[in-house]
GUGU-551112 format. One record per residue: x, y, z of N, C-alpha, C in turn. Coordinates in steps of 0.05 Angstrom, whole numbers, plus 32768, in hexadecimal, padded with zeros to 4 digits. Layout:
residues N
XYZXYZXYZ;...
//
This chain:
residues 490
852D7FB383DB851E7F9E83C385317F9C83A9;85387F8C839B854B7F868386853F7F908374;854F7F998358853E7F9B8340852A7F888339;85347F718338851F7F57832885057F58833E;85077F60835584EF7F63836784DD7F77835D;84E97F90835C84DD7FA9834F84CC7FA48335;84DD7F99832284CC7F8B830F84B57F7C8309;84B57F66831E84A17F508321848E7F608331;84937F7B833D847C7F8C834D84737F968335;847F7FA08325846F7FB8831384597FA982FA;84627F9182FA84527F7D82E4843F7F6F82F3;843F7F70831184287F64831984147F7F8321;841F7F93831F840C7FAB832283FB7FB18304;840F7FAF82EF84027FAF82D083E97F9882D0;83F37F8682D183DB7F6A82D483C77F7282DF;83C37F7E82F783B07F83830D83A07F9882FD;83AB7FB282F1839D7FC382E5838C7FB782D1;83A07FA282BC83947F9782A783797F9182B2;837B7F7482C483647F6A82CF834B7F7882DB;83527F9582E0833F7FA882EA832E7FB082D2;833C7FBA82C1832F7FC0829E831A7FA28299;83297F938298831A7F7E828A83017F7B8296;82FD7F7882B182E47F7082C282D77F8482C9;82DE7FA182C582C77FB782C682B07FAF82BD;829A7FB282C6827D7FAA82B582797FCC82AA;82817FDD82B882737FF482A582867FF48288;829C7FF2828C82B07FF5827582A87FDA8262;82A17FC3826982927FAD825A827B7FB88251;82697FC8825B82527FCD824F82577FE08239;82647FF2823F826B80078229827880008213;828B7FE9821582987FDC81FC82867FCE81EF;82737FC381FF82607FAF81ED82467FC181E0;82447FDA81EB82307FE681DB823F7FF581C8;825B800081C78264800D81B082637FEE819D;82737FDC81A382727FC1818682547FC38183;82417FBE818D82257FB9818782237FD38170;82267FEE817B82238003816882308002814B;824D7FF7814C825C7FF28132824B7FDE811F;82427FC7813182307FB3812282177FBD810E;82107FD0811A81F37FDB811681FD7FED80FD;82157FF980FD8220800880EA8227800080D5;82327FE380D9823C7FD080C482207FC280BA;820F7FBD80C181F57FB280BA81EB7FCD80A5;81EB7FE380AC81DC7FEF809D81ED7FF68085;82067FF9808882177FFB807182147FE6805F;82127FCC806E820B7FB8805781F37FB38045;81E27FC6805981C37FCB804B81C27FDC8030;81D67FEA803981D78002802481EA7FF9800B;81FA7FE78012820F7FDC7FFA82077FC87FEB;81F07FB77FFD81E47F9F7FF081C67F9D7FDE;81B07F937FE7819A7F887FDF818B7FAB7FE0;81877FAD7FFB81787FC18001817B7FDF7FF2;81987FEE7FF681A180047FEA818E801A7FF9;8188801C800E8175802F8017818080328036;817F804B8040818D805180588173804E8068;817680408083815C80428091815B805580A5;8144806380AA8145807180BC8133807280DA;8141807080F181338061810B81178074810C;81038064811C80EA806E811880E78087812A;80FA808B813E80FC809A814D810D80B7814A;811480BA812F812480CB8126811280E38120;812180FD812581138114812380F881158109;80E98125811480D3812080FF80DA812C80E3;80E8814380E080F1814C80C88102813680B5;810E812680BD811B811380B8810C80FC80AA;80F880F780BC80E280E180B580D080ED809B;80CB8108809E80C08111808980CC81108070;80E68119806F80F68115805680F180FD8048;80F380ED806180F480C9805580DA80C28047;80C980D6804D80AC80C8804380AF80D78027;80B780F2801E80B780FA800980CA80E77FF8;80E380DF800780F480D17FF680EB80B97FE9;80D780A97FFB80D4808E7FF780B580927FE1;80A880A37FE5808680A57FD2809080B37FBB;80A580C47FBA80A080D67F9D80A380C17F80;80BB80AB7F8680BB809B7F7380AB80887F6B;809C80827F828085806F7F7C806E80727F70;806380917F72805080997F61805180987F40;8069809A7F3E807380937F1F807480747F17;807780617F24807980447F21806180307F29;804D80427F378039802B7F47802480257F32;803180117F27801E80067F09800E7FEF7F19;7FF67FE37F047FF17FC77F0D7FD67FC27F1F;7FCB7FDF7F2C7FB57FDD7F377FBE7FD67F58;7FAD7FDB7F687FA67FE07F8A7FB77FC67F92;7FB57FAC7F8B7FC17F967F967FE37F997F8F;7FE87F9A7F7A80077FA67F6C80137FB97F7A;80067FCC7F88800B7FE27F9380167FDF7FB6;7FFC7FCA7FB980067FBE7FD7801C7FB57FD4;80277FA67FC280407F957FBC80567FA47FC4;80577FBA7FB180687FC97FAB806D7FDE7FC8;805B7FE07FD4805D7FF77FEA80697FDE8003;80617FCD800380737FBA8014808E7FB48010;808F7FB47FF980B37FB17FEB80C17FC47FF8;80B47FDA7FF680C77FF27FFD80C27FF8801F;80A67FF7802780A58004804480AA7FE98056;80A87FCB805280B27FBE806980D47FB0805B;80D27FA8804780EE7F9C803A81077FB18040;80FA7FC5802E81117FD7802581167FEB8042;81057FF480468107800E805F810480038076;80F47FEF807F80EF7FE2809B80E47FF980AD;80CA8005809F80C0801580A980A9800980C3;80A57FEA80B9808E7FE380CB80937FC180C7;808A7FAD80CF80937F9580CC80707F8980BC;80767F7080B5805D7F6480A580427F6880B5;80427F6C80C780297F6280DC80217F7D80D7;80237F9A80E180227FB480DA801B7FBE80C4;80287FB080AD80257FB48094800F7FB2808D;80017F9180937FE77F8480897FD57F91809A;7FD87F9880B07FC47FA780C17FBB7FBF80B2;7FC67FCB80AC7FC67FEA809A7FB27FDF8081;7FBB7FCF80777FAD7FC7805C7F967FC28063;7F937FAE807C7F777FA3807B7F647FB48085;7F6E7FC9808F7F5E7FE780997F547FF18081;7F687FF2806D7F5B7FFF804C7F417FE7803E;7F477FCF80457F377FC0803B7F1B7FC78044;7F197FC9805D7F057FD280767EF47FEA8070;7F027FFD805E7EFD801A80607EF4801E8043;7EDA802D80357ED9803480227EF480498018;7EF3804580037F0E80597FF37F1F804C7FEB;7F3880567FDC7F4980487FCE7F5E80357FE1;7F5B801E7FD87F7080127FF37F8780117FEF;7F9780167FD97FB0801E7FDA7FBB80357FDE;7FAB80457FD77FB0806A7FE17FA7806C8002;7F98805A800E7F968057802B7FA6804A8037;7FB88037802A7FCC802880377FE5803B8030;7FEF804D801D8001806180247FFB807B8030;7FE6808680397FDB809180487FE4808B8069;7FDB8076806C7FDF806880867FF78060808B;80058055807F8029804F80878036806F8089;803480808076804380998076803980A88097;801680A58096801180B280AC802280A580C6;8023808B80C7802B808080E08046808580E3;805E808F80C98075809180CB808180B080CB;806C80C680C7807380DE80C9805E80FA80D0;804380E580D8802D80F980DA801880FD80CD;8008811480CD7FF5811980BD7FFB812A80A0;8012813880A5802281478091803381338085;803A81248089804A8108807A803280F8806D;802180F38076800680DF806C7FFB80F68051;7FF8811080557FEE811E803F800381208028;801D811F803580338122801C8034810E800C;803280F58019803380DD8009801E80D67FF6;800480E380087FEC80DE7FF37FEA80F37FDD;7FFC81077FDA800081177FBE8012810D7FB2;802881077FBE804480F77FA6803680DE7F9F;802480CF7FA9801980B47F9D800480B87F84;7FF680D47F877FE880D27F737FEC80E87F62;7FF980F77F5E800481167F4F800A81097F30;801780FC7F29801A80EA7F15800380EA7F01;7FF280D97F107FD680D17F037FC980E97EFF;7FC880FA7F0D7FB7810E7F147FB981207F03;7FD781297EFB7FDD813E7EE57FDC81317EC9;7FE2811B7EC87FD7810E7EA57FB8810E7EA7;7FAB81057EB57F8980FC7EB07F7C811A7EA8;7F8D81327EB97F7E81497EBB7F83815B7EA2;7F9981537E957FA381637E7E7F9581577E61;7F8B813B7E6A7F82812E7E557F66813E7E45;7F5A81527E587F4581607E527F4C81757E3B;7F63817A7E2F7F6E81817E1D7F73816D7E01;7F73815A7E067F7481447DF47F95813E7DF1;7FA481417E077FC5813E7E017FC281257E06;7FBB811F7E207FC280FC7E2A7FB480E67E22;7F9580E37E1F7F8D80CF7E117F8E80C67DF4;7FA280DB7DE77FA780D47DD27FBC80B47DCD;7FCD80B47DEA7FD880A37DE17FD080837DE5;7FB980807DF37FAB80657DF37F94806D7DED;7F8380627DD17F6D806B7DCA7F5E80497DCF;7F6E80327DD07F63801A7DCF7F6A800F7DEB;7F5D80087E037F6980057E1F7F747FE67E1C;7F697FD97E0E7F6D7FBA7E097F897FB87DF8;7F937FCE7DF17FB07FCD7DDE7FC27FE87DE5;7FCC7FE97DF77FDF7FFB7E047FF77FFE7DF5;800480127DF1801D80147DE2803B80057DEB;80487FFD7DDE805C7FEA7DE3806D7FEE7E03;806E800A7E07807B80157E1E806D800C7E36;805180047E3780477FFF7E4D80417FDE7E52;80497FD47E3A803E7FB27E36804A7F9F7E46;80647FA67E5A80767F9B7E6A80697FA17E8E;80607FB87E9480597FBE7EA780437FB37EB6;802B7FAC7EB380167F987EC080247F7B7ECC;80357F6D7EB680417F517EC680587F577ED4;80667F727ED5807F7F777EE4806A7F7D7F02;80577F8A7F00804B7F947F1A803F7F787F22;80377F687F18802A7F537F1E803E7F397F2B;80537F3C7F2880647F307F37806A7F397F51;80687F537F5280737F597F6D80577F517F83;803E7F517F7280297F447F83802F7F297F94;80397F1E7F81803F7EFD7F8780547EFB7F9E;80667F127FA0807E7F0F7FAE80707F187FCD;805E7F2B7FC680547F3B7FE380437F237FF4;80347F167FDC801A7EFD7FE8803C7EE47FF6;80457EDE7FEB80597ECA7FF380657ED4800E;80677EF0801680767EF9802A80627EFD8042;804B7F07803880397F02805180327EEA8059;802B7ED4804280297EBA805480427EAD8066;804F7EB7806080647EB2807580647EB6808E;80577EC58091804D7EC980AF80377EC680BA;80297EB580A8800B7EA680B1800C7E8E80C2;80037E8580D37FFC7E6480E27FE67E5A80C9;7FE57E4680E07FCF7E2D80C47FB57E3B80C8;7FAF7E4580E57F8C7E5780DD7F967E6980CD;7FA37E7D80C57FAA7E9680C07FA97E8B80A2;7FB67E7E809B7FB97E72807C7F977E678074;7F8D7E5780877F6C7E4D807C7F587E648076;7F5F7E7E80897F4B7E9580887F577EA5806C;7F717EA280667F7A7EAF804C7F737EA3802A;7F707E8B80367F677E75801D7F477E7A8018;7F357E7B80367F187E81802C7F177E9C8023;7F227EB3802D7F217ECB801E7F287EC98005;7F3F7EBE7FF67F477EBE7FE47F377EB07FD1;7F287E967FD67F157E897FC37EF97E9E7FC0;7EF37EA77FDB7EDA7EBE7FD57EE67ED47FBD;7EF37EE57FC27EFE7EF37FAA7EFF7EED7F92;7F0C7ED57F917F147EC77F6E7EF37EC57F67;7EE77EB97F7D7EC77EB77F727EB67ECD7F68;7EBA7EE17F767EAC7EF97F6E7EB87F047F55;7ECE7F067F517ED77F097F357ED27EFF7F21;7ED57EE17F217ECB7ECF7F077EB07EC87F09;7E9D7ED27F157E837EC67F147E6D7ED57F04;7E617ED47EF27E537EE57EE47E347EE27EEA;7E307EDA7F067E177EDB7F177E1D7EEC7F26;7E357EF37F2A7E3C7F087F487E487F1E7F3B;7E3B7F327F457E457F527F367E5A7F587F42;7E717F687F387E907F697F447E8C7F807F59;7E717F8E7F567E727FA17F757E667F947F88;7E5F7F7C7F8B7E5B7F707FA27E747F6D7FB1;7E8B7F737FA87EA07F727FBE7E9F7F807FC9;7E977FA07FCF7E907FB87FE07E8B7FAE7FF8;7E7D7F9B7FF67E6C7F9180137E767F74801A;7E7A7F6C80057E887F49800F7EA47F498019;7EB67F5A800F7ED67F60801D7ECF7F668039;7EC07F7C803F7EC47F83805C7EB77F75806F;7EA37F6180617E967F4D80727EB07F358077;7EBE7F2E80637EC77F1980647EE07F248077;7EEC7F4080757EFB7F41808E7EF27F3A80A7;7EDB7F4780A97ECE7F4980CE7ECD7F2C80D1;7EC27F1980C47EC37EFC80CA7EDE7EF180CD;7EF17EF780C17F0A7EED80C87F117EF880DD;7F117F0A80E47F207F1A80FA7F047F118113;7EED7F0581157EDD7EF581297EE57EDD812B;7EF07ED0811B7EF47EB081177F117EB38129;7F257EC181257F3F7EBE813B7F347ECC8158;7F267EE281587F1B7EEA81737F147ED28182;7F027EC281797EF47EB181817F067E948188;7F157E9381757F2E7E78817F7F3D7E848199;7F467EA381957F587EA881AA7F497EA381C9;7F337EA081CB7F1F7E9A81E37F1E7E8081ED;7F287E6C81D77F277E5081DE7F3E7E4881ED;7F3E7E3081FF7F4C7E2C820F7F6F7E218202;7F647E1281E97F7B7E0D81D77F757E1981BA;7F7E7E3081B67F787E3C819F7F8D7E2C818A;7F7C7E37816F7F8B7E2B81577FA67E3E8154;7FA47E5081587FB37E6581507FC07E70816C;7FDE7E7C81627FEC7E8681837FE97EAB817E;7FE17EB781977FD97ECF81977FE67EE781AE;80037ED781B280117EE181C4802E7EF281BC;802B7EF181A280407F04819280417F2281A1;805A7F2381A380607F3F81B580627F4D819E;805A7F6E81A1805C7F83818B807B7F8A8185;807D7F92816C80957F9C816980A27FB78179;80BB7FBD817380C77FCD818480B97FEE8174;80AA7FFF818C80A48014817C808780158179;80797FFB8175805A7FF78176804F7FEE8189;80617FF281A2804C7FE481BA80407FF581C5;80247FE581D580107FF481DA8018800581F1;802D7FFC820580308010821880418026820F;804D802A81FD8059803981F68049804B81E0;804E806881E08042807D81D9804C808B81B9;8060807981B3807C8081819880668083817F;8058806F817C8041806C816A8034807F8163;8020808481778010809F817C801680BD8178;803580BC817F804580D6817D805380D78165;804E80C38154806080C2813C804380CB811F;802D80BF812C801080C5811F800780E58120;800780EB81418005810381407FE38113813F;7FD280F981407FB58101813A7FA780F28158;7FA18102816C7F9780F481807F7B80EA817F;7F6D80D7818A7F5880C481817F3E80D78181;7F3F80EF81917F288107818A7F2881148172;7F39811081607F3F811E81487F3681098134;7F3D80EE813A7F2E80DC812B7F1180DA8128;7F0380E1813D7EE880E081467EDD80F78132;7EEA810C81367EDF8125812A7EDE81208106;7EFA810F80FE7EFC810D80E37EE380FC80DA;7EDD80E680E97EC780D280E27EAD80EB80E0;7EA980FA80F47E92810880F07E95811E80DA;7EA4812A80CF7EA6813580BA7EA6812C80A4;7EAF811280A27EA780F880877E8C80F88084;7E7B80F1809A7E6380EF80967E5281098093;7E5A811C80A47E4E813A809F7E538145807C;7E6A813F80737E6B814C805B7E5881378043;7E5B811A804C7E46810C80367E278117803E;7E23811880567E0C8122805C7DFB813E804D;7E11814D804D7E08816B80467E0A816E8032;7E1D8165801E7E1E81657FFC7E0281567FEC;7DFF813C7FFB7DE5812C7FF07DD1813B7FF9;7DD1814C800C7DB3815B800F7DB481757FFC;7DCB81817FFD7DC8819A7FED7DC781927FCD;7DCF817B7FC37DC481747FA47DAC816E7FA4;7D9D81637FB47D8581517FB37D6C81647FBE;7D7081737FD27D62817D7FE27D5D81997FDD;7D6F81B07FCE7D7081CA7FC57D7381C97FAC;7D7881E47FA57D7981F57F937D9981F67F82;7DAD81EA7F977DC681E87F8E7DCA81D47F80;7DBF81C77F767DC081AB7F6B7DCA81B87F48;7DC881D17F497DCD81DF7F307DEF81E47F2B;7DF981EB7F497E1581E87F457E2381CE7F3C;7E3181D17F237E3D81BC7F167E5381AE7F2A;7E6081BE7F397E7581B37F457E6E81A87F60;7E5A81B77F6C7E4A81AA7F857E4781887F7A;7E3A818F7F5F7E2B81737F517E4181637F4D;7E5781647F467E7681517F457E7B814B7F60;7E8081607F6D7E8C81527F8E7E72813E7F98;7E5E81457F997E4A81367FAA7E4E81197F9C;7E4381187F7E7E4B80FD7F787E6780EB7F78;7E7A80F57F787E9680E77F807E9580E47F9C;7E8D80FA7FB37E9180F57FCA7E8180D87FD6;7E6780DA7FC27E5380C77FCE7E5F80AC7FC1;7E6A80A97FAD7E75808C7FA17E8880857FB3;7E9B809F7FB77EB880977FCA7EAB808C7FE5;7E97808C7FED7E90808980057E7F8069800D;7E7B805D7FF67E6C80437FF57E7B802F7FE8;7E9A80347FDD7EA180247FCD7EB880147FE4;7EB77FFC7FE07ECD7FF17FEC7EDD7FDD7FD5;7EF87FDC7FDC7EFE7FC27FC97F147FD37FB1;7F157FF27FB67F247FFE7FA47F1F80087F84;7F2E80087F727F2680127F557F1480077F42;7F1C7FEF7F457F077FE07F377EEE7FDB7F35;7EE67FDB7F547EC67FDC7F5A7EBD7FF27F53;7ECE800C7F537EB880277F517EB6802B7F38;7EC0801A7F227EBB80247F087EA280207F01;7E9080077F057E7880037EFE7E61801C7F08;7E6E80247F207E57803C7F277E5F80517F18;7E7980617F167E7E80737F0A7E6D80737EEA;7E72805E7EDE7E6E805A7EC37E45805F7ECB;7E3B80557ED67E1F805B7ED77E1980787EDE;7E2B80817EEE7E2180A17EF17E2280B07EE3;7E3F80AF7ECD7E4E80C57EC17E4280BA7E9F;7E3D80A47E977E3680A47E7B7E19809B7E77;7E0E80AF7E687E1180BF7E547E1380DC7E60;7E0C80DD7E7C7E0780FF7E807E1E81127E7E;7E3681067E847E4B81137E807E62810D7E6F;7E5D80F87E607E7080EF7E437E6880DB7E3E;7E6680CE7E217E6280BD7E137E7380A27E1F;7E7080897E197E7D80747E247E9780707E17;7E95807C7DFB7EB780797DED7ECB80887E07;7EC380A47E077ED480B47E1F7ED780AF7E36;7EBF809C7E427EC9808B7E5D7EDB80767E56;7EDF80677E3F7EF180527E3D7F0680597E37;7F0F80727E257F26807A7E247F3280897E37;7F2380997E4A7F31809B7E647F3880817E76;7F2C80777E7A7F3080587E877F48804D7E7C;7F4D804D7E667F69803F7E557F7E804F7E5F;7F7C80697E617F92807E7E677F9B80787E8B;7F8180757E917F8380767EB97F92805A7EB8;7F8B80427EB27F8C802C7EB17FB280287EAD;7FBB803C7E9B7FD980387E8E7FE9804E7EA3;7FDB80577EB77FEF806A7EC57FF4805E7EDE;800B806A7EEF800F805C7F037FF8806D7F1E;7FFC805E7F327FE4806C7F477FCD805E7F47;7FBD80697F587F9F805D7F587F8F80617F41;7F80804C7F3D7F6880547F297F5280657F2F;7F5380757F4A7F3F808C7F557F4A809F7F48;7F6180A37F3A7F6780BE7F2E7F5980C27F13;7F4E80A77F0E7F3C80A97EEE7F2680C57EF8;7F1B80C77F107F0480DB7F167F1180F97F0C;7F2E80FE7F0A7F3581157EFE7F2E81187EE4;7F3281027ED67F2881077EB87F1481057EB4;7EFC80F87EC47EDF80FB7EBF7ED781197EC3;7EE581257EDA7EDC81407EE37EEB81567ECD;7EFD814F7EC37F06815E7EAE7EFA815E7E95;7EF081497E8F7EE081477E707EC381517E75;7EBD814E7E8C7EA381577E927E9B81787E91;7EB781837E9B7EB381A37EA07EC981B27E8C;7ED6819E7E7F7EEE81AE7E707EFF81C37E7F;7EFF81B87E917F1881CD7EA47F2381BC7EB7;7F3581C97EC67F4581C07ED77F3681BB7EEC;7F1F81D17EF97F1A81D17F117EFB81B57F13;7EF281AD7EFE7EE581957EFD7EF781797F03;7F0F81797EF97F2181637F007F23815F7F1B;7F2A81777F287F38817A7F4A7F1C81757F55;7F0681867F4E7EEE81797F627EE681607F64;7EE881537F4B7EE381367F447EF781257F53;7F0C812C7F547F2181207F5E7F22811F7F73;7F1D81327F897F20813D7FAB7F04812C7FB0;7EED81287FA37ED5811C7FAF7ED981037FA8;7EE680F57F9B7EE780D97F997EFA80D07FB8;7F1580DD7FB37F2A80D47FC87F2280DD7FE4;7F1080EE7FE27F0C80FB80017F0180EE8018;7EF080DD80107EE380C480287EF780B68032;7F0680AA801B7F17809880207F30809E8034;7F3980B8802A7F5280C7803B7F4180CE8057;7F3280DA80587F2280E380717F2280CA8082;7F1580B780797F1280A3808E7F2E80958092;7F3F808B80867F58808380917F6A80918098;7F6780AC80A27F7380C280AE7F6080BD80C7;7F4C80BA80C87F3C80B880E77F43809D80ED;7F48808680E17F49806C80F37F5B806280F8;7F76806F80ED7F96806880F87F98806B8117;7F918087811F7F8F808381407F858075814B;7F6B806681477F62805781547F7180398150;7F7A8035813B7F88801D81337FA580188142;7FAD803381447FC98033815B7FC480268178;7FAB8037817C7FA7802E819B7F9B801581A0;7F89800981897F817FEE81947F8B7FD58184;7FA67FD781797FB07FC5816E7FBF7FAC817F;7FC17FB3819A7FD17FA281AA7FC27FA081C2;7FA47FA481BC7F977FA181D97F827F8981D4;7F6C7F8D81DA7F587F7981DA7F537F7181BC;7F5E7F8381A87F557F7F818F7F677F72817C;7F7E7F67818D7F967F5D817D7F8C7F3E8172;7F7C7F30817D7F747F16816D7F657F1C8158;7F537F2E815B7F417F34813F7F507F3D812F;7F637F4C81307F777F6381197F817F488107;7F8C7F3181217F9D7F2181137F8C7F0F80FC;7F717F0680FE7F5F7EF980F17F597F0E80D6;7F597F2D80D87F577F3B80C27F697F3C80B5;7F877F3980BE7F9F7F3D80B07F947F1F809A;7F987F0C80A97F947EF380997F837EF6807F;7F6F7EFD80897F567EFC80717F5E7F0D8059;7F6B7F2980637F737F3C804F7F8C7F32803C;7FA37F1C80457FAB7F15803C7FA17F078024;7F947EF4802A7F7F7EE480147F797EF48000;7F737F0B80007F6E7F1D7FE77F807F277FDC;7F967F257FE47FB27F257FD67FBC7F127FC7;7FB47EFD7FCE7FB67EDF7FC07FA17EE07FA7;7F897EE37FAE7F797EE97F987F797EF97F82;7F8F7F0F7F8A7F927F247F7B7FA87F177F64;7FBD7F0A7F767FCF7EF77F637FC47EEA7F4E;7FAC7EDB7F4C7F9F7EC97F3A7F8B7EDD7F27;7F7D7EF07F317F777F027F217F877F157F0C;7F9F7F1E7F167FAC7F317F0D7FBD7F247EF8;7FC67F027EF97FD97EF67EEC7FC77EF87ECE;7FAB7EED7ED77F9B7EE67EBD7F927F007EAA;7F977F187EB57F8E7F2B7EA67FB17F397EA1;7FBD7F317EAC7FDB7F407EA17FEE7F327E91;7FEE7F127E9A80017F027E847FEF7EF47E73;7FED7EFB7E557FDB7EF47E477FEC7EE67E2C;80047EE47E2D80187ED67E1580317ED07E25;80427EC97E13805C7EBE7E1D80747ED87E27;80697EF27E1D807F7F0B7E1F80757F107E3D;805A7F147E4180517F1B7E5F80617F067E72;805D7EE97E6C806A7ED87E8080907EDD7E82;809C7EE27E7080B07EEA7E7480B87EFD7E81;80A17F1A7E7B80AE7F2A7E8E80A57F2D7EAE;80977F187EB080877F0E7EC880A37F007EDA;80AB7EF07ECA80C37EDE7EDC80DE7EF17EDF;80DF7F047ECA80FB7F117ECF80F67F267EE7;80DD7F307EEA80D67F467EFA80D77F347F1B;80CB7F217F1B80C67F117F2F80E67F077F3C;80F27EFD7F2B810B7EF97F30811E7F0C7F38;811E7F267F32812C7F3E7F3781207F477F58;81067F427F5780F77F497F7581017F337F83;80FE7F1F7F8A81027F0C7F97811D7EFA7F9C;81307EFB7F8781487EF37F90815D7F0A7F93;815C7F1E7F8581747F347F86815D7F4B7F99;81497F447FA881387F5E7FB7813D7F7B7FA6;813C7F747F8881397F957F8481237F9C7F85;81287FC37F8781107FCD7F9180FD7FCE7F7B;80E27FD47F8380CD7FD27F7380CB7FE47F58;80D27FFF7F5D80D7800F7F4680E880057F2B;80FA7FF97F3D810D7FF07F28810D7FCC7F15;80F77FC87F2580EC7FA97F1F80D57FAB7F0A;80C37FC97F0E80B37FCE7EF580C17FD87EE1;80D57FE47EE180E47FF57ED280EF7FDC7EB9;80FE7FC97EC981067FB17EB680F77FA67EAD;80DD7FA07EB980C97F927EA980BF7FA27E96;80BB7FBF7E9580B07FCD7E8280C27FCE7E66;80DF7FD07E6A80F07FCD7E5C80EC7FB87E44;80F07F9E7E5480F07F817E4980D37F827E3A;80BC7F897E4A80A27F847E3680A57F917E1F;80B17FAD7E1B80AF7FB97E1080C57FAD7DED;80D67FA47DFE80EA7F9C7DE680D77F7F7DCF;80CC7F767DE480BC7F5C7DDD80A87F617DCE;809C7F767DD280827F807DC580807F7B7DA7;80677F777D9B80657F7A7D8480717F8F7D6E;80727FA07D7B807B7FBA7D67809D7FC07D66;80A67FAE7D7780C47FAD7D7880D27F8E7D70;80D87F7F7D8180DF7F647D7D80CF7F507D73;80B47F557D77809D7F467D7A80A47F287D7B;80AC7F257D9D80B37F0B7DA480A07F047DBC;809A7EE67DB980867EDD7DD3806A7EEB7DD1;805C7EEC7DBB803F7EFB7DB8802C7EE97DB1;80317ECB7DB1801E7EB87DAB80077EBA7DC6;7FEF7EC47DC57FE57EBF7DE07FE27E9F7DE3;7FDC7E997DFD7FD87E807E0E7FBE7E767E06;7FA67E867E077F907E827E017F837E8C7DE3;7F7B7E847DD87F6F7E947DC47F527E917DC7;7F3F7EA57DBD7F297EAA7DC97F187E937DAC;
//
């Protein structure tokens, strides 16, 4: 064989080896997987360098990693959660759905709807249920305390006259709080728009009807605001019934075949494992709630133990917490009827209310102030606080395991209607909170800036609230005195 023929033979062997490597399926699959992993890493880097600036952790990551993520997520939120329950929902959606990707819009809305349908503080129940579905019972309890501690501490120390001296007039807060309400309301508008993007025509109709009902209840002198505690659950149930019946039609108005997201599928136990609470424990928690309610009411009303003042405080708060639907604003008339004048005078009640409304976190923290003023010590505050929050927290822990099992079975069409109806309540909150928080041009300027940061640049909720607070303080009449002319004069 000549030298030229040998060189040609070697070239043919090299080409044959290249062909084998190019078309080997195993090698191609491995290369593709490596490329896909690189794409995910690049996406993560883009998210960290871009709008989100949050490192996302996989839902199947080790429990300790997910638990630390719960702490990292909720400790700052407890410091900036201004604006009431609907603003809290918007802040939570921004953090948990948009920023961290814990769940999609559907799962978040379902948990929000569950809170609307149970007695207790809606936003706190949403905090507990989202953290519970992420890192189990310990994660849920940790998030609950981080969400409430700032307001609890301030309202507790107010019994020594330290805190409520800052706000003697609830209708005239200090300059450093003036921009917080309109900033928080801008997040509600963003959340409502995001929710509506996921609705079909039937869902939008249900949201419209529930929104009109909520607005009517809050703006009619003949309808007491406390009626929302039974109107809202009934509205949610009717919305679910409508979509359930629609799903049985041969040509339904809506579509009910949407596949569940990864990690939330009914054939997978991943969600139940993350929650860590079996169905039978959920049943026991329902029984525990009913037992505590029955026992405390009987002890106070049928025995000599009514002279125990701490039992009296706990029974009153636990009973009110067990019958209140719709959040903090609904509970105020009942609390005032019960504690004024037996625990304090009306002026003390209003001073504490002004302080509670100026603090981050749920309005249910107001119970700590009531107990502290009544007894003059920390124990009164803690007993009242535990009593008012107890029913809502117990019931959400009891309900989440059932939700995890039922959400992709026959109950899916029903849940879809409940979700759409609950979104309408967020829309009503946009109208109600706008009227209450944007009263002059300065407030409108804060609202526009905050909405711009949240929608266009996807700035995280704490920074949006902070930016709105800074601008509101600068425009306040005690500083630059700009844009202070009210839109409507009395």
